[in-house]
TORVO-668389 format. One line per 10 residues: number of its first residue (from 1); their letters; for each residue y, x, z of C-alpha. Coordinates in pm, 1 decimal. Example, Ala and Ser with C-alpha at 12.3 -4.5 7.8 and 13.67 -1.06 7.14 Angstrom:
<nodes>
1 = as = -450.0 1230.0 780.0 ~ -106.0 1367.0 714.0;
</nodes>
This chain:
<nodes>
1 = meiiigiiig = 18364.6 10410.1 21021.0 ~ 18047.6 10408.1 20811.5 ~ 18189.7 10112.2 20638.9 ~ 18502.3 10308.2 20530.6 ~ 18285.5 10596.0 20422.3 ~ 18063.8 10370.0 20218.5 ~ 18367.3 10217.1 20050.9 ~ 18506.0 10561.5 19963.1 ~ 18178.2 10679.9 19813.8 ~ 18165.0 10348.5 19606.8;
11 = lvlgavvagg = 18517.6 10412.6 19473.4 ~ 18427.5 10766.8 19378.6 ~ 18111.6 10645.6 19199.2 ~ 18310.4 10378.4 19027.5 ~ 18575.3 10620.1 18895.7 ~ 18306.5 10857.0 18769.8 ~ 18124.5 10571.5 18582.2 ~ 18456.3 10441.3 18436.7 ~ 18555.4 10792.8 18321.1 ~ 18221.3 10841.8 18152.9;
21 = ivwyilqprt = 18273.9 10503.4 17980.7 ~ 18626.7 10600.6 17866.0 ~ 18504.6 10928.9 17731.5 ~ 18228.8 10778.1 17535.4 ~ 18459.7 10532.6 17387.0 ~ 18747.8 10769.3 17287.0 ~ 18542.7 11070.8 17172.6 ~ 18494.7 10957.2 16794.6 ~ 18878.7 10885.0 16772.6 ~ 18981.0 11224.4 16927.4;
31 = kaiydkanqd = 18735.1 11404.4 16692.8 ~ 18894.3 11221.7 16395.6 ~ 19256.9 11308.9 16507.0 ~ 19144.2 11664.3 16560.3 ~ 18985.3 11696.6 16215.6 ~ 19302.1 11546.2 16056.5 ~ 19527.8 11783.9 16232.5 ~ 19319.6 12073.3 16107.1 ~ 19331.1 11937.8 15755.2 ~ 19706.5 11906.9 15763.6;
41 = aearrhaaeh = 19742.6 12260.4 15896.4 ~ 19522.6 12399.9 15626.4 ~ 19715.9 12215.4 15360.1 ~ 20053.5 12335.2 15490.9 ~ 19907.0 12701.9 15523.1 ~ 19800.0 12678.7 15143.6 ~ 20143.7 12528.2 15048.6 ~ 20329.7 12811.5 15247.9 ~ 20112.9 13084.3 15090.6 ~ 20184.7 12940.6 14744.1;
51 = eaetllkkae = 20559.2 12913.4 14806.3 ~ 20561.1 13274.0 14956.3 ~ 20378.4 13400.8 14641.7 ~ 20632.4 13213.4 14424.7 ~ 20933.7 13356.3 14610.7 ~ 20779.8 13702.8 14592.4 ~ 20725.0 13696.2 14215.8 ~ 21091.3 13563.8 14173.6 ~ 21222.9 13834.8 14404.2 ~ 21017.6 14098.6 14202.1;
61 = qeakaarsea = 21177.9 13962.5 13870.4 ~ 21524.8 13965.9 14008.2 ~ 21481.4 14312.9 14153.3 ~ 21356.0 14430.7 13802.3 ~ 21654.1 14270.6 13643.9 ~ 21893.0 14428.0 13878.0 ~ 21738.5 14774.0 13862.7 ~ 21752.9 14745.2 13480.4 ~ 22111.8 14644.9 13492.0 ~ 22198.8 14926.4 13741.7;
71 = etlierrfkd = 22018.7 15179.7 13524.5 ~ 22220.4 15053.2 13218.2 ~ 22556.9 15071.5 13431.0 ~ 22459.6 15425.3 13562.1 ~ 22387.8 15537.9 13212.1 ~ 22722.7 15405.3 13088.6 ~ 22906.0 15567.7 13379.9 ~ 22727.2 15903.5 13293.1 ~ 22853.7 15871.8 12931.3 ~ 23203.5 15805.7 13045.2;
81 = iaraeeridr = 23211.6 16096.4 13285.2 ~ 23086.4 16317.8 13007.7 ~ 23355.0 16196.7 12763.8 ~ 23622.0 16248.2 13059.4 ~ 23497.6 16604.4 13111.4 ~ 23530.3 16660.0 12741.8 ~ 23887.0 16554.6 12743.5 ~ 23962.1 16748.8 13064.4 ~ 23816.1 17066.0 12889.5 ~ 24034.4 17000.8 12587.1;
91 = rqaqldkqiq = 24353.0 16953.1 12791.0 ~ 24278.2 17253.3 12999.7 ~ 24255.6 17461.3 12673.9 ~ 24580.4 17321.9 12561.7 ~ 24740.5 17400.5 12906.0 ~ 24612.6 17753.2 12885.7 ~ 24769.2 17795.9 12549.1 ~ 25093.6 17650.2 12669.4 ~ 25098.1 17888.2 12971.2 ~ 25044.8 18177.4 12758.0;
101 = kieireqnln = 25341.6 18060.5 12528.6 ~ 25555.6 18030.4 12839.2 ~ 25458.5 18359.3 12976.1 ~ 25564.1 18506.0 12636.5 ~ 25886.2 18318.6 12653.3 ~ 25958.1 18436.9 13010.6 ~ 25890.2 18788.8 12892.9 ~ 26151.0 18747.5 12606.4 ~ 26399.1 18597.2 12847.6 ~ 26370.8 18871.9 13104.3;
111 = rrqskqdkrq = 26437.4 19121.1 12813.0 ~ 26740.8 18910.9 12707.9 ~ 26869.7 18875.1 13065.6 ~ 26848.8 19252.8 13111.9 ~ 27034.6 19304.8 12784.7 ~ 27301.8 19047.5 12902.9 ~ 27332.6 19208.6 13242.2 ~ 27401.5 19531.5 13085.3 ~ 27653.4 19387.8 12856.7 ~ 27820.9 19203.2 13134.8;
121 = qeltefeqqr = 27846.0 19534.5 13326.5 ~ 28005.8 19691.1 13037.3 ~ 28254.0 19406.5 13002.8 ~ 28332.3 19432.6 13364.0 ~ 28402.9 19804.0 13344.7 ~ 28601.1 19759.8 13028.9 ~ 28806.1 19470.5 13202.4 ~ 28874.2 19707.3 13506.7 ~ 28976.3 19974.8 13285.8 ~ 29225.0 19740.3 13099.5;
131 = vselekvasl = 29354.1 19600.2 13424.6 ~ 29427.7 19969.9 13541.6 ~ 29609.5 20046.4 13217.2 ~ 29814.2 19727.5 13253.4 ~ 29899.4 19812.2 13609.6 ~ 30024.4 20155.2 13494.0 ~ 30218.0 20005.0 13216.4 ~ 30382.4 19711.0 13405.7 ~ 30425.7 19918.1 13739.3 ~ 30269.4 19609.9 13925.0;
141 = tqeeakkell = 29943.5 19576.8 14107.9 ~ 29708.1 19293.8 14035.6 ~ 29806.8 19088.2 14354.1 ~ 30166.9 19134.9 14276.8 ~ 30121.2 19014.2 13916.4 ~ 29921.1 18716.6 14044.0 ~ 30192.0 18618.9 14290.4 ~ 30459.7 18638.2 14041.2 ~ 30255.1 18433.5 13798.4 ~ 30175.2 18183.2 14059.8;
151 = flveqdarqd = 30545.5 18146.9 14154.7 ~ 30636.5 18077.0 13796.3 ~ 30370.1 17826.0 13748.8 ~ 30456.9 17656.2 14084.4 ~ 30817.7 17617.2 13970.2 ~ 30715.8 17467.9 13638.3 ~ 30459.2 17235.5 13803.0 ~ 30713.2 17114.0 14078.5 ~ 30956.0 17023.4 13806.7 ~ 30699.2 16853.7 13590.0;
161 = marvirqied = 30555.0 16672.0 13897.5 ~ 30905.9 16556.9 13998.1 ~ 30962.5 16417.6 13644.3 ~ 30610.6 16239.9 13640.2 ~ 30668.5 16097.5 13990.9 ~ 31016.0 15971.5 13883.1 ~ 30869.1 15824.6 13563.2 ~ 30589.1 15654.8 13746.1 ~ 30819.7 15503.1 14009.7 ~ 31074.1 15382.0 13747.7;
171 = eaketaeika = 30783.8 15215.3 13541.4 ~ 30643.2 15060.3 13872.7 ~ 30979.1 14911.7 13966.1 ~ 31042.2 14777.4 13628.2 ~ 30706.1 14575.5 13651.3 ~ 30662.9 14525.4 14020.7 ~ 31022.3 14440.8 14123.6 ~ 31046.5 14144.8 13884.1 ~ 30705.5 14004.1 13985.2 ~ 30766.7 14050.0 14353.9;
181 = rnlvalavqr = 31117.5 13920.5 14341.9 ~ 30978.6 13596.6 14159.6 ~ 30703.2 13564.2 14415.2 ~ 30926.0 13609.1 14715.1 ~ 31196.4 13389.9 14581.8 ~ 30945.6 13106.5 14497.7 ~ 30794.3 13130.8 14843.4 ~ 31124.6 13144.2 15039.9 ~ 31258.5 12848.5 14825.8 ~ 30948.6 12630.0 14902.6;
191 = iatdqvaemv = 30971.2 12670.4 15284.3 ~ 31350.4 12717.9 15321.0 ~ 31451.3 12617.5 15681.3 ~ 31761.6 12605.4 15881.7 ~ 31909.6 12915.6 16050.5 ~ 31820.1 13009.2 16396.8 ~ 31968.6 12770.3 16661.7 ~ 31716.7 12743.0 16941.4 ~ 31710.0 12984.6 17227.0 ~ 31507.2 12994.2 17548.4;
201 = vsvvpipnee = 31714.1 12814.2 17808.9 ~ 31762.3 12998.4 18126.3 ~ 32074.3 12830.0 18271.1 ~ 32045.4 12487.9 18444.3 ~ 32359.7 12289.9 18483.1 ~ 32447.4 12136.9 18820.9 ~ 32684.4 11828.1 18881.9 ~ 32888.0 12008.0 19156.7 ~ 32920.5 12317.0 19367.9 ~ 32768.0 12141.9 19658.6;
211 = mkgriigrng = 32439.4 12134.7 19484.7 ~ 32419.6 12514.1 19507.9 ~ 32410.1 12509.1 19877.9 ~ 32135.0 12222.7 19871.7 ~ 31937.5 12448.6 19633.1 ~ 31968.9 12742.0 19872.7 ~ 31890.6 12532.9 20170.4 ~ 31916.6 12614.5 20538.3 ~ 31873.5 12998.2 20580.4 ~ 31769.3 13019.8 20219.3;
221 = rnirafeias = 31438.9 12823.2 20276.8 ~ 31469.8 12606.8 19975.3 ~ 31530.5 12868.9 19722.8 ~ 31256.5 13099.0 19884.4 ~ 31002.2 12821.5 19849.9 ~ 31100.1 12745.5 19487.3 ~ 31074.2 13119.0 19393.7 ~ 30732.1 13144.1 19566.6 ~ 30592.6 12847.4 19412.6 ~ 30732.3 12895.2 19055.3;
231 = gvdivvddtp = 30713.0 13278.3 19034.0 ~ 31077.0 13306.6 18894.0 ~ 31405.0 13430.2 19037.0 ~ 31691.0 13180.6 19108.1 ~ 32028.1 13332.7 19058.6 ~ 32315.4 13150.7 19233.9 ~ 32639.4 13327.2 19162.4 ~ 33002.3 13244.5 19104.2 ~ 32914.3 13082.2 18768.0 ~ 33072.2 12736.0 18778.7;
241 = eavtissfdp = 32835.1 12438.0 18780.4 ~ 32538.1 12636.3 18663.3 ~ 32232.9 12808.1 18801.8 ~ 32040.9 13087.8 18623.6 ~ 31664.3 13120.6 18617.1 ~ 31528.3 13467.6 18551.1 ~ 31173.3 13547.5 18467.9 ~ 30988.3 13763.2 18199.6 ~ 30727.6 13481.7 18147.1 ~ 30892.6 13210.2 17925.3;
251 = vrreiarral = 30631.8 12948.9 18028.9 ~ 30717.0 12999.5 18385.3 ~ 31087.9 12995.4 18320.2 ~ 31029.6 12662.6 18136.2 ~ 30829.0 12505.4 18429.9 ~ 31096.9 12615.2 18670.8 ~ 31379.4 12472.9 18461.4 ~ 31213.7 12139.2 18434.7 ~ 31122.2 12132.5 18810.8 ~ 31487.4 12222.7 18907.8;
261 = eklivdgrih = 31632.0 11963.8 18678.3 ~ 31404.5 11698.6 18837.7 ~ 31516.8 11818.4 19183.8 ~ 31888.1 11804.0 19104.2 ~ 31846.6 11457.7 18954.1 ~ 31641.7 11334.2 19255.7 ~ 31866.8 11502.7 19513.7 ~ 31582.2 11546.9 19758.0 ~ 31536.1 11931.0 19786.0 ~ 31291.8 12050.7 20047.5;
271 = pariekcikd = 30980.9 12279.0 20026.7 ~ 30732.4 11989.1 20005.0 ~ 30932.7 11828.4 19727.0 ~ 30966.8 12146.2 19540.7 ~ 30593.1 12212.9 19545.1 ~ 30530.7 11859.5 19394.2 ~ 30795.5 11884.3 19138.2 ~ 30669.8 12235.4 19023.6 ~ 30315.8 12091.0 19006.6 ~ 30430.6 11797.4 18793.4;
281 = ataevtkvik = 30627.2 12033.0 18560.3 ~ 30330.9 12259.1 18523.0 ~ 30120.7 11962.3 18404.9 ~ 30402.8 11865.4 18171.1 ~ 30435.2 12207.3 18009.7 ~ 30078.9 12245.6 17973.9 ~ 30052.6 11913.9 17784.5 ~ 30357.6 12024.1 17577.3 ~ 30191.4 12365.4 17504.5 ~ 29869.7 12190.8 17371.3;
291 = eageeaafea = 30065.6 11948.3 17169.6 ~ 30279.9 12224.7 17013.8 ~ 29976.8 12423.7 16926.1 ~ 29815.7 12126.3 16767.7 ~ 30119.1 12030.6 16577.4 ~ 30168.8 12397.8 16460.9 ~ 29806.4 12420.0 16327.4 ~ 29842.2 12071.9 16164.9 ~ 30176.3 12173.4 15996.5 ~ 30024.2 12495.2 15874.8;
301 = nvhglhpeii = 29714.0 12310.5 15752.0 ~ 29472.0 12528.6 15943.4 ~ 29182.5 12344.8 16096.2 ~ 28896.5 12424.5 16302.3 ~ 29057.0 12650.6 16577.3 ~ 28927.1 12675.7 16907.1 ~ 29100.1 12487.7 17185.8 ~ 29190.0 12808.6 17369.0 ~ 29349.3 12948.0 17056.9 ~ 29537.5 12623.3 17022.8;
311 = kmlgrlkfrt = 29674.2 12660.6 17383.6 ~ 29764.4 13015.1 17332.7 ~ 29945.9 12934.1 17002.3 ~ 30145.0 12655.9 17181.4 ~ 30281.3 12911.7 17435.0 ~ 30472.6 13069.6 17144.7 ~ 30707.1 12762.0 17164.0 ~ 30867.1 12925.0 17460.2 ~ 30888.4 13278.7 17311.4 ~ 31163.3 13405.0 17084.6;
321 = sygqnqlyha = 31210.9 13734.9 16908.5 ~ 31567.6 13833.2 16812.5 ~ 31667.8 13467.2 16855.6 ~ 31389.3 13348.1 16625.5 ~ 31131.4 13101.6 16780.5 ~ 30782.5 13260.9 16743.1 ~ 30593.4 12936.2 16687.3 ~ 30828.1 12827.0 16409.7 ~ 30808.8 13191.3 16279.4 ~ 30421.5 13160.6 16270.4;
331 = veasklaail = 30415.4 12835.9 16090.0 ~ 30671.5 12964.8 15846.5 ~ 30472.5 13284.3 15788.0 ~ 30163.7 13081.2 15738.2 ~ 30321.5 12875.2 15472.2 ~ 30455.2 13168.3 15292.4 ~ 30120.8 13346.0 15306.8 ~ 29950.3 13032.6 15154.6 ~ 30200.2 13026.2 14864.3 ~ 30173.9 13409.6 14803.8;
341 = aaelgldini = 29786.4 13396.3 14820.0 ~ 29770.2 13096.7 14574.8 ~ 29999.9 13276.4 14333.8 ~ 29791.9 13590.6 14350.8 ~ 29452.1 13409.1 14333.6 ~ 29344.2 13524.6 14674.1 ~ 29174.1 13339.6 14969.7 ~ 29437.4 13089.1 15090.0 ~ 29248.0 12997.7 15409.4 ~ 29217.7 13348.9 15543.2;
351 = aktgallhdl = 29587.6 13429.9 15447.7 ~ 29733.7 13130.2 15606.3 ~ 29517.7 13148.4 15918.1 ~ 29594.3 13520.0 15969.9 ~ 29969.6 13450.0 15928.8 ~ 29958.9 13166.8 16176.8 ~ 29785.6 13381.6 16443.6 ~ 29949.1 13712.4 16375.6 ~ 30183.7 13702.2 16662.6 ~ 29948.3 13525.6 16905.9;
361 = gkamdhdqeg = 29941.8 13841.2 17126.1 ~ 30315.8 13780.7 17203.5 ~ 30194.8 13483.1 17422.0 ~ 30002.7 13718.8 17643.6 ~ 30163.1 14071.6 17627.3 ~ 30372.2 14019.0 17940.6 ~ 30078.5 14035.3 18170.9 ~ 29828.3 14267.8 17968.8 ~ 29839.0 14617.7 17838.5 ~ 29845.5 14689.5 17470.2;
371 = thamlgaefi = 30048.7 14593.5 17160.3 ~ 30074.2 14219.5 17061.9 ~ 29894.6 14284.6 16747.6 ~ 29578.4 14429.8 16911.7 ~ 29597.3 14179.5 17195.5 ~ 29604.5 13893.0 16950.3 ~ 29316.7 14044.3 16740.6 ~ 29102.8 14095.7 17047.3 ~ 29160.5 13738.6 17178.1 ~ 29065.6 13561.6 16859.7;
381 = rrfnihplvv = 28760.5 13780.6 16808.1 ~ 28599.7 13612.3 17108.3 ~ 28608.9 13276.7 16928.4 ~ 28409.8 13378.2 16611.6 ~ 28723.5 13391.4 16388.1 ~ 28648.4 13528.1 16038.4 ~ 28650.5 13917.4 16055.9 ~ 28912.2 13940.7 15776.3 ~ 29152.2 13728.3 15979.6 ~ 29104.8 13947.2 16294.8;
391 = navaahhhev = 29173.0 14240.1 16081.0 ~ 29485.3 14072.6 15921.7 ~ 29629.1 14012.0 16276.5 ~ 29551.6 14363.4 16395.9 ~ 29684.8 14537.3 16080.2 ~ 30017.8 14354.2 16034.8 ~ 30216.2 14640.0 16220.0 ~ 29987.7 14929.3 16062.7 ~ 29803.2 14992.5 16386.4 ~ 29476.2 14967.9 16193.3;
401 = dpesteaiiv = 29409.6 14980.6 15818.1 ~ 29395.9 14652.0 15634.6 ~ 29057.9 14563.9 15493.6 ~ 29165.6 14297.0 15246.3 ~ 29454.6 14194.5 15030.2 ~ 29498.0 13897.1 15255.6 ~ 29594.3 14133.9 15533.5 ~ 29877.6 14263.6 15333.4 ~ 29980.5 13919.0 15236.9 ~ 30007.0 13837.3 15605.5;
411 = evadaisgar = 30227.8 14154.7 15663.9 ~ 30446.6 14050.8 15367.3 ~ 30487.8 13685.9 15493.7 ~ 30575.5 13822.6 15850.7 ~ 30842.1 14051.6 15693.8 ~ 30992.3 13761.6 15478.5 ~ 31001.0 13516.7 15755.2 ~ 31170.2 13771.2 15980.8 ~ 31403.1 13928.8 15730.8 ~ 31536.7 13613.5 15559.9;
421 = pgarreslen = 31911.3 13534.6 15619.8 ~ 31959.3 13349.5 15937.3 ~ 31613.8 13414.2 16067.7 ~ 31693.1 13652.5 16347.9 ~ 31994.1 13798.6 16523.4 ~ 32035.3 14060.4 16784.6 ~ 32310.3 14167.8 17029.0 ~ 32591.1 14399.1 16927.7 ~ 32493.3 14669.5 17174.9 ~ 32129.8 14667.8 17034.1;
431 = yikrvrtled = 32267.6 14660.5 16684.3 ~ 32487.1 14958.9 16724.7 ~ 32211.7 15154.0 16901.6 ~ 31969.5 15084.6 16616.3 ~ 32216.0 15201.2 16353.8 ~ 32295.5 15521.8 16534.3 ~ 31928.4 15582.2 16599.4 ~ 31855.2 15531.4 16224.3 ~ 32142.0 15794.6 16119.9 ~ 32013.7 16043.9 16392.2;
441 = iamsfkgveg = 31658.0 16024.0 16253.6 ~ 31792.1 16090.7 15894.4 ~ 32003.5 16392.7 16014.4 ~ 31725.8 16546.4 16207.6 ~ 31558.0 16659.3 15859.3 ~ 31645.6 16988.6 15712.0 ~ 31875.6 17003.8 15417.2 ~ 32041.3 16673.2 15494.0 ~ 32417.1 16681.4 15443.0 ~ 32499.2 16334.1 15551.8;
451 = ayalqagrei = 32336.2 16000.1 15654.8 ~ 32489.2 15655.0 15642.3 ~ 32347.9 15322.0 15747.5 ~ 32446.3 15037.8 15528.1 ~ 32390.4 14666.5 15489.6 ~ 32373.8 14583.8 15864.7 ~ 32124.0 14866.3 15918.1 ~ 31887.2 14751.3 15644.3 ~ 31948.2 15056.1 15433.3 ~ 32003.4 15425.1 15499.9;
461 = rifvkpdkvd = 32143.3 15655.7 15240.7 ~ 32089.7 16026.7 15282.7 ~ 32277.7 16292.0 15093.7 ~ 32088.3 16623.8 15073.0 ~ 32212.1 16979.8 14978.9 ~ 32093.6 17039.1 14625.8 ~ 32046.5 17407.3 14672.2 ~ 31804.4 17358.6 14958.6 ~ 31620.1 17039.7 14858.8 ~ 31492.8 16996.0 14503.5;
471 = dlasirmakd = 31379.7 16673.3 14332.1 ~ 31019.6 16683.1 14452.4 ~ 31121.4 16755.1 14811.3 ~ 31380.3 16469.5 14800.7 ~ 31096.7 16225.8 14715.2 ~ 30880.3 16368.8 14990.0 ~ 31178.5 16344.8 15233.6 ~ 31232.4 15971.0 15158.8 ~ 30875.7 15897.6 15246.2 ~ 30876.3 16120.1 15558.8;
481 = iaktveesmq = 31197.7 15954.4 15689.8 ~ 31054.6 15601.8 15624.3 ~ 30742.8 15699.6 15813.5 ~ 30937.8 15831.7 16116.3 ~ 31158.9 15513.0 16125.2 ~ 30843.7 15304.7 16117.0 ~ 30685.9 15497.6 16411.8 ~ 30989.4 15542.8 16633.9 ~ 31194.7 15228.0 16608.1 ~ 31168.0 14847.4 16625.6;
491 = ypgqiqvtvi = 31369.9 14634.9 16385.9 ~ 31357.1 14293.6 16216.3 ~ 31254.1 14296.3 15846.1 ~ 31252.3 14623.2 15649.8 ~ 31485.9 14920.8 15592.4 ~ 31536.3 15088.8 15261.4 ~ 31555.4 15469.5 15261.8 ~ 31758.8 15620.6 14974.6 ~ 31772.0 15997.1 14934.7 ~ 32046.0 16109.0 14697.8;
501 = retravnfak = 32048.2 16472.5 14546.2 ~ 32356.9 16552.2 14340.1 ~ 32436.4 16873.9 14173.4 ~ 32807.3 16953.7 14086.9 ~ 32930.9 17237.1 13885.0 ~ 33303.2 17309.5 13953.1 ~ 33516.8 17575.9 13782.1 ~ 33891.8 17631.9 13737.5 ~ 34081.4 17711.1 13409.6 ~ 34350.3 17981.3 13471.8;
</nodes>
């Protein structure tokens, strides 16, 4: 233990002696470093003070320059303000002088107005006095004189108006009829087609009378299954070797016709076979509809139509109007519209597209509410068709106002295609009914003495009583009758309304 304490004491003494030696050796070097650090700090302090004095002098110089510049600017501004105040004072003086002049003028005007009011009052009193004297002389009041004068003026104006209207119509006919006739003749000549021959087939021939019984089936099960699956009515009557298919939907009727013909050829007629044949016929007709729509669009040179529009257009292949196939009518009208638009310098694409799609609503009007024009317009509007084409489809029967000349071209092309010789035909009963209705409408107007339908109902001539209907009234009557016919009747083409007013003077020599 004593040894350990002796060792520790020896180590402590050794450390103290070593520290003293180190301090003695490093003291001069530490003092030199300390002196050098003090000298560096003193030099930096002197440099910083010198730099600060330099910056301070520079800042004072810049401040003096800025102050001098500001004082110069302020002095210049004060001078500008002084000059502006002088100008304002001069303008104010001028305005005061002008206000004084205006006040003087207003006083003069007030004096003149008072003199004029006084003069006007004197003239009014003088006019009333003269009117009173005239009433005493003429034995008429002022209101009676006005009525008589207005009556005479109205009579003269009506006669002049009738002459002007007749003159304008004659001039318009001279120029318009020639040009219109040439355009229509050119268009019809370029797209001339055969007369109507195709009708929707609703009668299916059968090889023998025994086939009727097989079509009906035991207890009528075959015919019931066929009617349920196809949605048509099968009429089996006493007609020899024929069965009639009845349906308001021409596409269904075509599907049923094809299916029934397959069943008759095959000979195996039972509910399962009926369903298969109708399914196959539906696929065939769907394909035919698509091909017919594509062919019609290609023939009319109208491209870029939506597939749904093509399908709906193809359905017109099985739709007729007065015996005219509506798909052929649409293509024909499209060609006519393109020719007319080209001759008149209009947009050919809008005209031919509108004419091709104008009767598209007839392919869907059997199962939807609304007219075929509005149905077609609403249908094609869903597929981003040009708004002018949509308007042309909706306006071709005057249900909306046309927004372009192309819409009128579509209406004209529709009328030409439907009214050309051989385009349409109707039954004798409908023809007689239409002609009688036309004459009854004309006879319902006051002052009509007689009305006669001519040219197969395409013209109506009305004879009026000359003592009850004057020239102007006859012109108005022709327009009113034409408007009534348009609103209340359906007819192919157009009907000419002619009102004849004839005055006869008869006397006898005795």
